N, CA, C, O and the ligand as a Tripos MOL2 file, in Angstrom:
@<TRIPOS>MOLECULE
protein
  309   307    78     0     0
PROTEIN
NO_CHARGES

@<TRIPOS>ATOM
      1 N           0.7730   -1.2440   -0.2900 N.3       1 MET1
      2 CA         -0.0200    0.0130   -0.0380 C.3       1 MET1
      3 C           0.8870    1.3060   -0.0210 C.2       1 MET1
      4 O           1.7190    1.5340    0.8570 O.2       1 MET1
      5 N           0.6610    2.0030   -0.9450 N.am      2 VAL2
      6 CA          1.3080    3.3950   -0.9530 C.3       2 VAL2
      7 C           0.6440    4.4180   -0.2170 C.2       2 VAL2
      8 O          -0.4920    4.7680   -0.5390 O.2       2 VAL2
      9 N           1.3450    5.0050    0.8900 N.am      3 SER3
     10 CA          0.9110    5.7160    1.5600 C.3       3 SER3
     11 C           0.6540    7.2250    0.9540 C.2       3 SER3
     12 O           1.5040    7.6620    0.1780 O.2       3 SER3
     13 N          -0.3480    7.9360    1.2410 N.am      4 GLY4
     14 CA         -0.8460    9.0680    0.3970 C.3       4 GLY4
     15 C          -1.8750    8.7230   -0.6330 C.2       4 GLY4
     16 O          -2.5060    9.6130   -1.2040 O.2       4 GLY4
     17 N          -2.0660    7.4260   -0.8900 N.am      5 MET5
     18 CA         -2.9080    7.1490   -2.0280 C.3       5 MET5
     19 C          -4.3360    6.9540   -1.3470 C.2       5 MET5
     20 O          -5.3350    7.0720   -2.0580 O.2       5 MET5
     21 N          -4.4510    6.6850   -0.1170 N.am      6 ALA6
     22 CA         -5.6990    6.3080    0.6220 C.3       6 ALA6
     23 C          -6.5620    7.7260    0.7380 C.2       6 ALA6
     24 O          -5.9870    8.7970    0.9320 O.2       6 ALA6
     25 N          -7.7310    7.6390    0.6240 N.am      7 PHE7
     26 CA         -8.5570    8.6810    0.9680 C.3       7 PHE7
     27 C          -9.5110    8.3900    2.1690 C.2       7 PHE7
     28 O          -9.8190    7.2210    2.4030 O.2       7 PHE7
     29 N          -9.9790    9.3880    2.9220 N.am      8 PRO8
     30 CA        -10.7890    8.9190    4.1430 C.3       8 PRO8
     31 C         -12.1580    8.4200    3.4820 C.2       8 PRO8
     32 O         -12.7440    9.0710    2.6170 O.2       8 PRO8
     33 N         -12.5560    7.3210    3.9330 N.am      9 ILE9
     34 CA        -13.8440    6.6200    3.5980 C.3       9 ILE9
     35 C         -14.8460    7.3580    4.4680 C.2       9 ILE9
     36 O         -14.6980    7.5070    5.6810 O.2       9 ILE9
     37 N         -16.0660    7.8920    3.6340 N.am     10 LYS10
     38 CA        -17.1730    8.6040    4.2580 C.3      10 LYS10
     39 C         -18.2330    7.7430    3.7840 C.2      10 LYS10
     40 O         -18.1640    6.9560    2.8400 O.2      10 LYS10
     41 N         -19.3590    8.0060    4.6410 N.am     11 VAL11
     42 CA        -20.6260    7.1690    4.1240 C.3      11 VAL11
     43 C         -21.7360    8.4020    3.6310 C.2      11 VAL11
     44 O         -22.0540    9.3880    4.2970 O.2      11 VAL11
     45 N         -22.1330    8.0950    2.5040 N.am     12 CYS12
     46 CA        -22.9970    8.9980    1.7800 C.3      12 CYS12
     47 C         -24.1690    9.2890    2.5990 C.2      12 CYS12
     48 O         -24.8330    8.4060    3.1420 O.2      12 CYS12
     49 N         -24.4020   10.4690    2.6780 N.am     13 ALA13
     50 CA        -25.5780   11.0460    3.4550 C.3      13 ALA13
     51 C         -26.9640   10.7610    2.6430 C.2      13 ALA13
     52 O         -28.0520   10.9240    3.1970 O.2      13 ALA13
     53 N         -26.8570   10.3600    1.4010 N.am     14 VAL14
     54 CA        -28.1310   10.3480    0.5360 C.3      14 VAL14
     55 C         -28.3950    8.8260    0.5440 C.2      14 VAL14
     56 O         -29.4800    8.4320    0.9690 O.2      14 VAL14
     57 N         -27.3910    7.8700    0.0620 N.am     15 CYS15
     58 CA        -27.6650    6.5720   -0.3230 C.3      15 CYS15
     59 C         -27.0460    5.6690    0.6700 C.2      15 CYS15
     60 O         -27.3250    4.4710    0.6890 O.2      15 CYS15
     61 N         -26.1060    6.2790    1.6020 N.am     16 SER16
     62 CA        -25.7270    5.4490    2.6150 C.3      16 SER16
     63 C         -24.3380    4.4680    2.3460 C.2      16 SER16
     64 O         -23.7960    3.7410    3.1790 O.2      16 SER16
     65 N         -23.9780    4.6610    1.0570 N.am     17 GLU17
     66 CA        -22.8330    3.8280    0.4940 C.3      17 GLU17
     67 C         -21.4650    4.5520    0.8450 C.2      17 GLU17
     68 O         -21.2870    5.7610    0.6990 O.2      17 GLU17
     69 N         -20.6760    3.8040    1.2490 N.am     18 GLU18
     70 CA        -19.2470    4.1780    1.4630 C.3      18 GLU18
     71 C         -18.5480    4.7140    0.3450 C.2      18 GLU18
     72 O         -18.5750    4.1410   -0.7440 O.2      18 GLU18
     73 N         -17.8990    5.8150    0.5430 N.am     19 PHE19
     74 CA        -16.9270    6.2910   -0.6020 C.3      19 PHE19
     75 C         -15.6950    6.9600   -0.3280 C.2      19 PHE19
     76 O         -15.5630    7.4910    0.7740 O.2      19 PHE19
     77 N         -14.6960    7.0160   -1.2410 N.am     20 GLU20
     78 CA        -13.6710    7.7150   -0.8860 C.3      20 GLU20
     79 C         -13.8690    9.1750   -1.0260 C.2      20 GLU20
     80 O         -14.3310    9.6490   -2.0640 O.2      20 GLU20
     81 N         -13.5480    9.8640   -0.0600 N.am     21 LEU21
     82 CA        -13.5610   11.3410   -0.0320 C.3      21 LEU21
     83 C         -12.2570   11.8020   -0.5920 C.2      21 LEU21
     84 O         -11.2630   11.9220    0.1250 O.2      21 LEU21
     85 N         -12.2550   12.0960   -2.0470 N.am     22 ARG22
     86 CA        -11.1840   12.5230   -2.8650 C.3      22 ARG22
     87 C         -11.1780   13.9260   -2.7030 C.2      22 ARG22
     88 O         -12.2310   14.5540   -2.5870 O.2      22 ARG22
     89 N          -9.8210   14.5790   -2.6820 N.am     23 PRO23
     90 CA        -10.0400   16.2210   -2.6710 C.3      23 PRO23
     91 C         -10.4510   16.8340   -3.8030 C.2      23 PRO23
     92 O         -10.7160   18.0350   -3.7600 O.2      23 PRO23
     93 N         -10.5700   16.1130   -4.9880 N.am     24 ASP24
     94 CA        -11.0680   16.6260   -6.2490 C.3      24 ASP24
     95 C         -12.3460   16.2020   -6.5940 C.2      24 ASP24
     96 O         -12.7820   16.4660   -7.7140 O.2      24 ASP24
     97 N         -13.2160   15.3820   -5.5270 N.am     25 LYS25
     98 CA        -14.4310   14.8220   -5.7910 C.3      25 LYS25
     99 C         -15.3500   16.0260   -5.7410 C.2      25 LYS25
    100 O         -15.4520   16.7670   -4.7640 O.2      25 LYS25
    101 N         -16.0170   16.1550   -6.8920 N.am     26 PRO26
    102 CA        -17.0030   17.2920   -6.9150 C.3      26 PRO26
    103 C         -18.2860   17.1980   -6.1180 C.2      26 PRO26
    104 O         -18.6690   16.0790   -5.7760 O.2      26 PRO26
    105 N         -18.8760   18.1100   -5.8440 N.am     27 GLY27
    106 CA        -20.2900   18.1340   -4.8700 C.3      27 GLY27
    107 C         -19.9300   18.1740   -3.5600 C.2      27 GLY27
    108 O         -18.8700   18.6740   -3.1820 O.2      27 GLY27
    109 N         -20.9600   17.5460   -2.6400 N.am     28 PHE28
    110 CA        -20.8710   17.7710   -1.3080 C.3      28 PHE28
    111 C         -19.8670   16.8990   -0.6140 C.2      28 PHE28
    112 O         -19.7200   15.8390   -1.2220 O.2      28 PHE28
    113 N         -19.2180   16.9930    0.3350 N.am     29 ALA29
    114 CA        -18.1730   16.0160    1.0460 C.3      29 ALA29
    115 C         -19.0500   15.0460    1.7440 C.2      29 ALA29
    116 O         -18.4720   14.0220    2.1080 O.2      29 ALA29
    117 N         -20.2430   15.1290    2.0000 N.am     30 ASN30
    118 CA        -21.0190   14.0290    2.5830 C.3      30 ASN30
    119 C         -21.6990   13.2180    1.6610 C.2      30 ASN30
    120 O         -22.5680   12.4450    2.0660 O.2      30 ASN30
    121 N         -21.3960   13.3060    0.4070 N.am     31 ARG31
    122 CA        -22.3110   12.5590   -0.7280 C.3      31 ARG31
    123 C         -21.2380   11.8050   -1.6550 C.2      31 ARG31
    124 O         -20.1400   12.2490   -1.9910 O.2      31 ARG31
    125 N         -21.7650   10.6480   -1.9680 N.am     32 CYS32
    126 CA        -20.8580    9.8040   -2.8130 C.3      32 CYS32
    127 C         -20.8990   10.5130   -4.2310 C.2      32 CYS32
    128 O         -21.7460   11.3740   -4.4720 O.2      32 CYS32
    129 N         -20.0870   10.1750   -5.0240 N.am     33 PRO33
    130 CA        -20.0160   10.8560   -6.4780 C.3      33 PRO33
    131 C         -21.0820   10.5510   -7.2240 C.2      33 PRO33
    132 O         -21.3590   11.3150   -8.1480 O.2      33 PRO33
    133 N         -21.9550    9.3050   -6.9710 N.am     34 ALA34
    134 CA        -23.2230    9.3270   -7.6580 C.3      34 ALA34
    135 C         -24.2240   10.2100   -7.1960 C.2      34 ALA34
    136 O         -25.0530   10.6680   -7.9830 O.2      34 ALA34
    137 N         -24.2240   10.4900   -6.0010 N.am     35 CYS35
    138 CA        -25.1380   11.3470   -5.3950 C.3      35 CYS35
    139 C         -24.9270   12.8880   -5.4310 C.2      35 CYS35
    140 O         -25.7360   13.7680   -5.1350 O.2      35 CYS35
    141 N         -23.4920   13.0150   -5.9170 N.am     36 SER36
    142 CA        -23.0630   14.4120   -6.2030 C.3      36 SER36
    143 C         -23.4890   14.8600   -7.5570 C.2      36 SER36
    144 O         -23.5060   16.0560   -7.8440 O.2      36 SER36
    145 N         -23.8240   13.9520   -8.3720 N.am     37 GLU37
    146 CA        -24.1630   14.3470   -9.8730 C.3      37 GLU37
    147 C         -25.1870   15.4380   -9.7240 C.2      37 GLU37
    148 O         -25.9560   15.5540   -8.7700 O.2      37 GLU37
    149 N         -25.1050   16.2810  -10.8480 N.am     38 PRO38
    150 CA        -26.3370   17.2280  -10.9200 C.3      38 PRO38
    151 C         -27.6420   16.6680  -10.8310 C.2      38 PRO38
    152 O         -27.7160   15.4640  -11.0740 O.2      38 PRO38
    153 N         -28.6870   17.2730  -10.5360 N.am     39 GLU39
    154 CA        -29.9870   16.6260  -10.2900 C.3      39 GLU39
    155 C         -30.4340   15.9810  -11.4870 C.2      39 GLU39
    156 O         -30.2830   16.5110  -12.5880 O.2      39 GLU39
    157 N         -31.0140   14.7850  -11.3190 N.am     40 PRO40
    158 CA        -31.4140   13.9980  -12.3700 C.3      40 PRO40
    159 C         -32.7470   14.3680  -12.9330 C.2      40 PRO40
    160 O         -33.3340   13.7130  -13.7940 O.2      40 PRO40
    161 N         -33.1730   15.4560  -12.3880 N.am     41 ALA41
    162 CA        -34.5440   16.0970  -12.7670 C.3      41 ALA41
    163 C         -34.3150   16.7340  -14.1300 C.2      41 ALA41
    164 O         -35.2310   16.6850  -14.9500 O.2      41 ALA41
    165 N         -33.1370   17.3420  -14.4450 N.am     42 ASP42
    166 CA        -33.1180   18.0690  -15.6360 C.3      42 ASP42
    167 C         -33.5240   17.1750  -16.9400 C.2      42 ASP42
    168 O         -34.4550   17.5840  -17.6350 O.2      42 ASP42
    169 N         -32.7570   15.7930  -17.3410 N.am     43 PRO43
    170 CA        -33.2440   15.0260  -18.3820 C.3      43 PRO43
    171 C         -34.6620   14.6670  -18.2100 C.2      43 PRO43
    172 O         -35.3660   14.5960  -19.2170 O.2      43 PRO43
    173 N         -35.1930   14.4160  -16.9670 N.am     44 ALA44
    174 CA        -36.6540   13.9610  -17.0740 C.3      44 ALA44
    175 C         -37.5850   15.0390  -17.1260 C.2      44 ALA44
    176 O         -38.7740   14.8200  -17.3570 O.2      44 ALA44
    177 N         -37.1080   16.2660  -16.9140 N.am     45 THR45
    178 CA        -37.9340   17.3690  -17.2260 C.3      45 THR45
    179 C         -37.8950   17.5520  -18.6920 C.2      45 THR45
    180 O         -38.9650   17.7500  -19.2700 O.2      45 THR45
    181 N         -36.8440   17.5120  -19.3320 N.am     46 LYS46
    182 CA        -36.5500   17.3730  -20.7790 C.3      46 LYS46
    183 C         -37.4980   16.3790  -21.6100 C.2      46 LYS46
    184 O         -38.1150   16.6730  -22.6340 O.2      46 LYS46
    185 N         -37.4860   15.2610  -21.0180 N.am     47 ARG47
    186 CA        -38.1710   14.1220  -21.5330 C.3      47 ARG47
    187 C         -39.7900   14.5020  -21.4030 C.2      47 ARG47
    188 O         -40.5740   14.1800  -22.2950 O.2      47 ARG47
    189 N         -40.1180   15.0540  -20.4810 N.am     48 SER48
    190 CA        -41.7320   15.2640  -20.1780 C.3      48 SER48
    191 C         -42.2460   16.4630  -21.1160 C.2      48 SER48
    192 O         -43.3940   16.5490  -21.5530 O.2      48 SER48
    193 N         -41.1880   17.3900  -21.3560 N.am     49 VAL49
    194 CA        -41.4800   18.4450  -22.1010 C.3      49 VAL49
    195 C         -41.6150   17.9250  -23.5750 C.2      49 VAL49
    196 O         -42.4760   18.3380  -24.3520 O.2      49 VAL49
    197 N         -40.6400   16.9420  -23.8880 N.am     50 ASP50
    198 CA        -40.6730   16.3580  -25.2390 C.3      50 ASP50
    199 C         -41.9920   15.6980  -25.4370 C.2      50 ASP50
    200 O         -42.6600   15.8610  -26.4580 O.2      50 ASP50
    201 N         -42.3710   14.9070  -24.3810 N.am     51 ALA51
    202 CA        -43.6810   14.2580  -24.5650 C.3      51 ALA51
    203 C         -44.7020   15.1660  -24.6230 C.2      51 ALA51
    204 O         -45.6150   14.8160  -25.3700 O.2      51 ALA51
    205 N         -44.8680   16.4090  -23.9770 N.am     52 ASP52
    206 CA        -45.8480   17.2180  -23.9120 C.3      52 ASP52
    207 C         -45.8400   17.7570  -25.3120 C.2      52 ASP52
    208 O         -46.9510   17.7910  -25.8430 O.2      52 ASP52
    209 N         -44.8130   18.1930  -26.0320 N.am     53 GLU53
    210 CA        -44.6890   18.6700  -27.3490 C.3      53 GLU53
    211 C         -45.0620   17.6830  -28.2690 C.2      53 GLU53
    212 O         -45.6230   18.1420  -29.2640 O.2      53 GLU53
    213 N         -44.9270   16.5050  -28.2410 N.am     54 ARG54
    214 CA        -45.4720   15.3220  -28.8920 C.3      54 ARG54
    215 C         -46.9330   15.4140  -28.9950 C.2      54 ARG54
    216 O         -47.5820   15.5080  -30.0370 O.2      54 ARG54
    217 N         -47.4550   15.3700  -27.5650 N.am     55 LYS55
    218 CA        -49.0160   15.1890  -27.4150 C.3      55 LYS55
    219 C         -49.5400   16.5250  -27.9420 C.2      55 LYS55
    220 O         -50.6860   16.4700  -28.3880 O.2      55 LYS55
    221 N         -48.9400   17.6950  -27.9790 N.am     56 THR56
    222 CA        -49.6320   18.8640  -28.6450 C.3      56 THR56
    223 C         -49.6530   18.7870  -29.8830 C.2      56 THR56
    224 O         -50.6140   19.2610  -30.4880 O.2      56 THR56
    225 N         -48.5150   18.1190  -30.6210 N.am     57 LEU57
    226 CA        -48.4880   17.9960  -32.0810 C.3      57 LEU57
    227 C         -49.6080   17.0100  -32.5610 C.2      57 LEU57
    228 O         -50.3300   17.2660  -33.5250 O.2      57 LEU57
    229 N         -49.6950   15.9010  -31.8390 N.am     58 LYS58
    230 CA        -50.7150   14.9690  -32.0650 C.3      58 LYS58
    231 C         -52.0080   15.5770  -32.0670 C.2      58 LYS58
    232 O         -52.7450   15.4760  -33.0480 O.2      58 LYS58
    233 N         -52.3780   16.2850  -30.8960 N.am     59 GLU59
    234 CA        -53.5460   16.9520  -30.9230 C.3      59 GLU59
    235 C         -53.8960   17.8890  -31.8650 C.2      59 GLU59
    236 O         -55.0390   18.0580  -32.2880 O.2      59 GLU59
    237 N         -52.7290   18.6150  -32.2570 N.am     60 ALA60
    238 CA        -52.8430   19.6340  -33.5490 C.3      60 ALA60
    239 C         -53.3280   18.8240  -34.7540 C.2      60 ALA60
    240 O         -54.2930   19.1450  -35.4470 O.2      60 ALA60
    241 N         -52.5910   17.7840  -34.9260 N.am     61 ASN61
    242 CA        -52.9810   16.8900  -36.2320 C.3      61 ASN61
    243 C         -54.2990   16.3450  -36.0660 C.2      61 ASN61
    244 O         -54.9400   16.3030  -37.1160 O.2      61 ASN61
    245 N         -54.8540   15.9390  -35.0930 N.am     62 GLU62
    246 CA        -56.2190   15.3730  -34.9440 C.3      62 GLU62
    247 C         -57.1220   16.6990  -35.2990 C.2      62 GLU62
    248 O         -57.9160   16.7470  -36.2390 O.2      62 GLU62
    249 N         -56.8780   17.6750  -34.4570 N.am     63 ALA63
    250 CA        -57.6620   18.8700  -34.6520 C.3      63 ALA63
    251 C         -57.9390   19.0830  -36.1760 C.2      63 ALA63
    252 O         -59.0690   19.1510  -36.6600 O.2      63 ALA63
    253 N         -56.6260   19.1920  -36.9550 N.am     64 ARG64
    254 CA        -56.6490   19.7740  -38.1570 C.3      64 ARG64
    255 C         -57.4930   18.4240  -39.2270 C.2      64 ARG64
    256 O         -58.1840   18.7200  -40.2020 O.2      64 ARG64
    257 N         -57.2960   17.3070  -38.8760 N.am     65 ARG65
    258 CA        -57.9640   16.1350  -39.5630 C.3      65 ARG65
    259 C         -59.4540   16.2170  -39.4060 C.2      65 ARG65
    260 O         -60.1820   15.9990  -40.3750 O.2      65 ARG65
    261 N         -59.9580   16.5340  -38.1760 N.am     66 SER66
    262 CA        -61.3930   16.6860  -37.8720 C.3      66 SER66
    263 C         -61.9400   17.8580  -38.5070 C.2      66 SER66
    264 O         -63.1130   17.8480  -38.8800 O.2      66 SER66
    265 N         -61.1960   18.8790  -38.6660 N.am     67 ALA67
    266 CA        -61.4380   20.0660  -39.2630 C.3      67 ALA67
    267 C         -61.6970   19.8420  -40.8740 C.2      67 ALA67
    268 O         -62.6690   20.3200  -41.4580 O.2      67 ALA67
    269 N         -60.8390   19.1680  -41.4030 N.am     68 ILE68
    270 CA        -60.8840   18.6600  -42.8110 C.3      68 ILE68
    271 C         -62.1070   17.7590  -43.0400 C.2      68 ILE68
    272 O         -62.8200   17.8330  -44.0410 O.2      68 ILE68
    273 N         -62.3070   16.7880  -41.8900 N.am     69 ARG69
    274 CA        -63.4260   15.9710  -42.2250 C.3      69 ARG69
    275 C         -64.7560   16.7650  -42.1250 C.2      69 ARG69
    276 O         -65.6840   16.4960  -42.8870 O.2      69 ARG69
    277 N         -64.8530   17.7340  -41.1950 N.am     70 ASP70
    278 CA        -66.0810   18.5620  -41.0750 C.3      70 ASP70
    279 C         -66.3270   19.1750  -42.4710 C.2      70 ASP70
    280 O         -67.4120   19.0810  -43.0460 O.2      70 ASP70
    281 N         -65.1690   19.8550  -43.0150 N.am     71 LEU71
    282 CA        -65.3740   20.4350  -44.3070 C.3      71 LEU71
    283 C         -65.7960   19.4960  -45.4330 C.2      71 LEU71
    284 O         -66.5580   19.9130  -46.3060 O.2      71 LEU71
    285 N         -65.3460   18.2830  -45.4490 N.am     72 LEU72
    286 CA        -65.8080   17.3360  -46.5480 C.3      72 LEU72
    287 C         -67.3510   17.0950  -46.3260 C.2      72 LEU72
    288 O         -68.1810   17.3230  -47.2060 O.2      72 LEU72
    289 N         -67.6840   16.5790  -44.9780 N.am     73 TYR73
    290 CA        -68.9460   16.2710  -44.5800 C.3      73 TYR73
    291 C         -69.8910   17.3480  -45.0200 C.2      73 TYR73
    292 O         -70.9600   17.0240  -45.5370 O.2      73 TYR73
    293 N         -69.5340   18.7520  -44.8310 N.am     74 ARG74
    294 CA        -70.3990   19.7850  -45.0230 C.3      74 ARG74
    295 C         -70.7010   19.9760  -46.5650 C.2      74 ARG74
    296 O         -71.7740   20.4040  -46.9890 O.2      74 ARG74
    297 N         -69.5790   19.5920  -47.3840 N.am     75 LYS75
    298 CA        -69.6350   19.6120  -48.5960 C.3      75 LYS75
    299 C         -70.6870   18.5010  -49.3690 C.2      75 LYS75
    300 O         -71.3740   18.7090  -50.3690 O.2      75 LYS75
    301 N         -70.5830   17.3900  -48.6460 N.am     76 ASP76
    302 CA        -71.5690   16.3190  -49.1000 C.3      76 ASP76
    303 C         -72.9660   16.6110  -48.8430 C.2      76 ASP76
    304 O         -73.8410   16.2960  -49.6490 O.2      76 ASP76
    305 N         -73.2400   17.2900  -47.5820 N.am     77 SER77
    306 CA        -74.5080   17.4510  -47.3120 C.3      77 SER77
    307 C         -75.1350   18.6570  -48.0240 C.2      77 SER77
    308 O         -76.3250   18.9230  -47.8570 O.2      77 SER77
    309 ZN        -24.6680    8.2940   -2.4160 Zn       78 ZN78
@<TRIPOS>BOND
     1     1     2 1
     2     2     3 1
     3     3     4 2
     4     3     5 am
     5     5     6 1
     6     6     7 1
     7     7     8 2
     8     7     9 am
     9     9    10 1
    10    10    11 1
    11    11    12 2
    12    11    13 am
    13    13    14 1
    14    14    15 1
    15    15    16 2
    16    15    17 am
    17    17    18 1
    18    18    19 1
    19    19    20 2
    20    19    21 am
    21    21    22 1
    22    22    23 1
    23    23    24 2
    24    23    25 am
    25    25    26 1
    26    26    27 1
    27    27    28 2
    28    27    29 am
    29    29    30 1
    30    30    31 1
    31    31    32 2
    32    31    33 am
    33    33    34 1
    34    34    35 1
    35    35    36 2
    36    35    37 am
    37    37    38 1
    38    38    39 1
    39    39    40 2
    40    39    41 am
    41    41    42 1
    42    42    43 1
    43    43    44 2
    44    43    45 am
    45    45    46 1
    46    46    47 1
    47    47    48 2
    48    47    49 am
    49    49    50 1
    50    50    51 1
    51    51    52 2
    52    51    53 am
    53    53    54 1
    54    54    55 1
    55    55    56 2
    56    55    57 am
    57    57    58 1
    58    58    59 1
    59    59    60 2
    60    59    61 am
    61    61    62 1
    62    62    63 1
    63    63    64 2
    64    63    65 am
    65    65    66 1
    66    66    67 1
    67    67    68 2
    68    67    69 am
    69    69    70 1
    70    70    71 1
    71    71    72 2
    72    71    73 am
    73    73    74 1
    74    74    75 1
    75    75    76 2
    76    75    77 am
    77    77    78 1
    78    78    79 1
    79    79    80 2
    80    79    81 am
    81    81    82 1
    82    82    83 1
    83    83    84 2
    84    83    85 am
    85    85    86 1
    86    86    87 1
    87    87    88 2
    88    87    89 am
    89    89    90 1
    90    90    91 1
    91    91    92 2
    92    91    93 am
    93    93    94 1
    94    94    95 1
    95    95    96 2
    96    95    97 am
    97    97    98 1
    98    98    99 1
    99    99   100 2
   100    99   101 am
   101   101   102 1
   102   102   103 1
   103   103   104 2
   104   103   105 am
   105   105   106 1
   106   106   107 1
   107   107   108 2
   108   107   109 am
   109   109   110 1
   110   110   111 1
   111   111   112 2
   112   111   113 am
   113   113   114 1
   114   114   115 1
   115   115   116 2
   116   115   117 am
   117   117   118 1
   118   118   119 1
   119   119   120 2
   120   119   121 am
   121   121   122 1
   122   122   123 1
   123   123   124 2
   124   123   125 am
   125   125   126 1
   126   126   127 1
   127   127   128 2
   128   127   129 am
   129   129   130 1
   130   130   131 1
   131   131   132 2
   132   131   133 am
   133   133   134 1
   134   134   135 1
   135   135   136 2
   136   135   137 am
   137   137   138 1
   138   138   139 1
   139   139   140 2
   140   139   141 am
   141   141   142 1
   142   142   143 1
   143   143   144 2
   144   143   145 am
   145   145   146 1
   146   146   147 1
   147   147   148 2
   148   147   149 am
   149   149   150 1
   150   150   151 1
   151   151   152 2
   152   151   153 am
   153   153   154 1
   154   154   155 1
   155   155   156 2
   156   155   157 am
   157   157   158 1
   158   158   159 1
   159   159   160 2
   160   159   161 am
   161   161   162 1
   162   162   163 1
   163   163   164 2
   164   163   165 am
   165   165   166 1
   166   166   167 1
   167   167   168 2
   168   167   169 am
   169   169   170 1
   170   170   171 1
   171   171   172 2
   172   171   173 am
   173   173   174 1
   174   174   175 1
   175   175   176 2
   176   175   177 am
   177   177   178 1
   178   178   179 1
   179   179   180 2
   180   179   181 am
   181   181   182 1
   182   182   183 1
   183   183   184 2
   184   183   185 am
   185   185   186 1
   186   186   187 1
   187   187   188 2
   188   187   189 am
   189   189   190 1
   190   190   191 1
   191   191   192 2
   192   191   193 am
   193   193   194 1
   194   194   195 1
   195   195   196 2
   196   195   197 am
   197   197   198 1
   198   198   199 1
   199   199   200 2
   200   199   201 am
   201   201   202 1
   202   202   203 1
   203   203   204 2
   204   203   205 am
   205   205   206 1
   206   206   207 1
   207   207   208 2
   208   207   209 am
   209   209   210 1
   210   210   211 1
   211   211   212 2
   212   211   213 am
   213   213   214 1
   214   214   215 1
   215   215   216 2
   216   215   217 am
   217   217   218 1
   218   218   219 1
   219   219   220 2
   220   219   221 am
   221   221   222 1
   222   222   223 1
   223   223   224 2
   224   223   225 am
   225   225   226 1
   226   226   227 1
   227   227   228 2
   228   227   229 am
   229   229   230 1
   230   230   231 1
   231   231   232 2
   232   231   233 am
   233   233   234 1
   234   234   235 1
   235   235   236 2
   236   235   237 am
   237   237   238 1
   238   238   239 1
   239   239   240 2
   240   239   241 am
   241   241   242 1
   242   242   243 1
   243   243   244 2
   244   243   245 am
   245   245   246 1
   246   246   247 1
   247   247   248 2
   248   247   249 am
   249   249   250 1
   250   250   251 1
   251   251   252 2
   252   251   253 am
   253   253   254 1
   254   254   255 1
   255   255   256 2
   256   255   257 am
   257   257   258 1
   258   258   259 1
   259   259   260 2
   260   259   261 am
   261   261   262 1
   262   262   263 1
   263   263   264 2
   264   263   265 am
   265   265   266 1
   266   266   267 1
   267   267   268 2
   268   267   269 am
   269   269   270 1
   270   270   271 1
   271   271   272 2
   272   271   273 am
   273   273   274 1
   274   274   275 1
   275   275   276 2
   276   275   277 am
   277   277   278 1
   278   278   279 1
   279   279   280 2
   280   279   281 am
   281   281   282 1
   282   282   283 1
   283   283   284 2
   284   283   285 am
   285   285   286 1
   286   286   287 1
   287   287   288 2
   288   287   289 am
   289   289   290 1
   290   290   291 1
   291   291   292 2
   292   291   293 am
   293   293   294 1
   294   294   295 1
   295   295   296 2
   296   295   297 am
   297   297   298 1
   298   298   299 1
   299   299   300 2
   300   299   301 am
   301   301   302 1
   302   302   303 1
   303   303   304 2
   304   303   305 am
   305   305   306 1
   306   306   307 1
   307   307   308 2
@<TRIPOS>SUBSTRUCTURE
     1 MET1         2 RESIDUE 1 A MET
     2 VAL2         6 RESIDUE 1 A VAL
     3 SER3        10 RESIDUE 1 A SER
     4 GLY4        14 RESIDUE 1 A GLY
     5 MET5        18 RESIDUE 1 A MET
     6 ALA6        22 RESIDUE 1 A ALA
     7 PHE7        26 RESIDUE 1 A PHE
     8 PRO8        30 RESIDUE 1 A PRO
     9 ILE9        34 RESIDUE 1 A ILE
    10 LYS10       38 RESIDUE 1 A LYS
    11 VAL11       42 RESIDUE 1 A VAL
    12 CYS12       46 RESIDUE 1 A CYS
    13 ALA13       50 RESIDUE 1 A ALA
    14 VAL14       54 RESIDUE 1 A VAL
    15 CYS15       58 RESIDUE 1 A CYS
    16 SER16       62 RESIDUE 1 A SER
    17 GLU17       66 RESIDUE 1 A GLU
    18 GLU18       70 RESIDUE 1 A GLU
    19 PHE19       74 RESIDUE 1 A PHE
    20 GLU20       78 RESIDUE 1 A GLU
    21 LEU21       82 RESIDUE 1 A LEU
    22 ARG22       86 RESIDUE 1 A ARG
    23 PRO23       90 RESIDUE 1 A PRO
    24 ASP24       94 RESIDUE 1 A ASP
    25 LYS25       98 RESIDUE 1 A LYS
    26 PRO26      102 RESIDUE 1 A PRO
    27 GLY27      106 RESIDUE 1 A GLY
    28 PHE28      110 RESIDUE 1 A PHE
    29 ALA29      114 RESIDUE 1 A ALA
    30 ASN30      118 RESIDUE 1 A ASN
    31 ARG31      122 RESIDUE 1 A ARG
    32 CYS32      126 RESIDUE 1 A CYS
    33 PRO33      130 RESIDUE 1 A PRO
    34 ALA34      134 RESIDUE 1 A ALA
    35 CYS35      138 RESIDUE 1 A CYS
    36 SER36      142 RESIDUE 1 A SER
    37 GLU37      146 RESIDUE 1 A GLU
    38 PRO38      150 RESIDUE 1 A PRO
    39 GLU39      154 RESIDUE 1 A GLU
    40 PRO40      158 RESIDUE 1 A PRO
    41 ALA41      162 RESIDUE 1 A ALA
    42 ASP42      166 RESIDUE 1 A ASP
    43 PRO43      170 RESIDUE 1 A PRO
    44 ALA44      174 RESIDUE 1 A ALA
    45 THR45      178 RESIDUE 1 A THR
    46 LYS46      182 RESIDUE 1 A LYS
    47 ARG47      186 RESIDUE 1 A ARG
    48 SER48      190 RESIDUE 1 A SER
    49 VAL49      194 RESIDUE 1 A VAL
    50 ASP50      198 RESIDUE 1 A ASP
    51 ALA51      202 RESIDUE 1 A ALA
    52 ASP52      206 RESIDUE 1 A ASP
    53 GLU53      210 RESIDUE 1 A GLU
    54 ARG54      214 RESIDUE 1 A ARG
    55 LYS55      218 RESIDUE 1 A LYS
    56 THR56      222 RESIDUE 1 A THR
    57 LEU57      226 RESIDUE 1 A LEU
    58 LYS58      230 RESIDUE 1 A LYS
    59 GLU59      234 RESIDUE 1 A GLU
    60 ALA60      238 RESIDUE 1 A ALA
    61 ASN61      242 RESIDUE 1 A ASN
    62 GLU62      246 RESIDUE 1 A GLU
    63 ALA63      250 RESIDUE 1 A ALA
    64 ARG64      254 RESIDUE 1 A ARG
    65 ARG65      258 RESIDUE 1 A ARG
    66 SER66      262 RESIDUE 1 A SER
    67 ALA67      266 RESIDUE 1 A ALA
    68 ILE68      270 RESIDUE 1 A ILE
    69 ARG69      274 RESIDUE 1 A ARG
    70 ASP70      278 RESIDUE 1 A ASP
    71 LEU71      282 RESIDUE 1 A LEU
    72 LEU72      286 RESIDUE 1 A LEU
    73 TYR73      290 RESIDUE 1 A TYR
    74 ARG74      294 RESIDUE 1 A ARG
    75 LYS75      298 RESIDUE 1 A LYS
    76 ASP76      302 RESIDUE 1 A ASP
    77 SER77      306 RESIDUE 1 A SER
    78 ZN78       309 GROUP 0 **** ****
């Protein structure tokens, strides 16, 4: 074992996993690297926005289709 290579072992305050507290570890000192990652809410929010956009597009297409159908029916009668 090379002295100076060991880092203090900490227990993550979020997931209770043990991790090495490296001096260059980003984020909180009481959180493991995984729990120090930026909030995973960002991609989730983006996905939900994309889903909303798809839903809006779908609804717009359906509205256009039903409007065309109304026009055709009106022409028939
Ligand atoms: Zn953790």
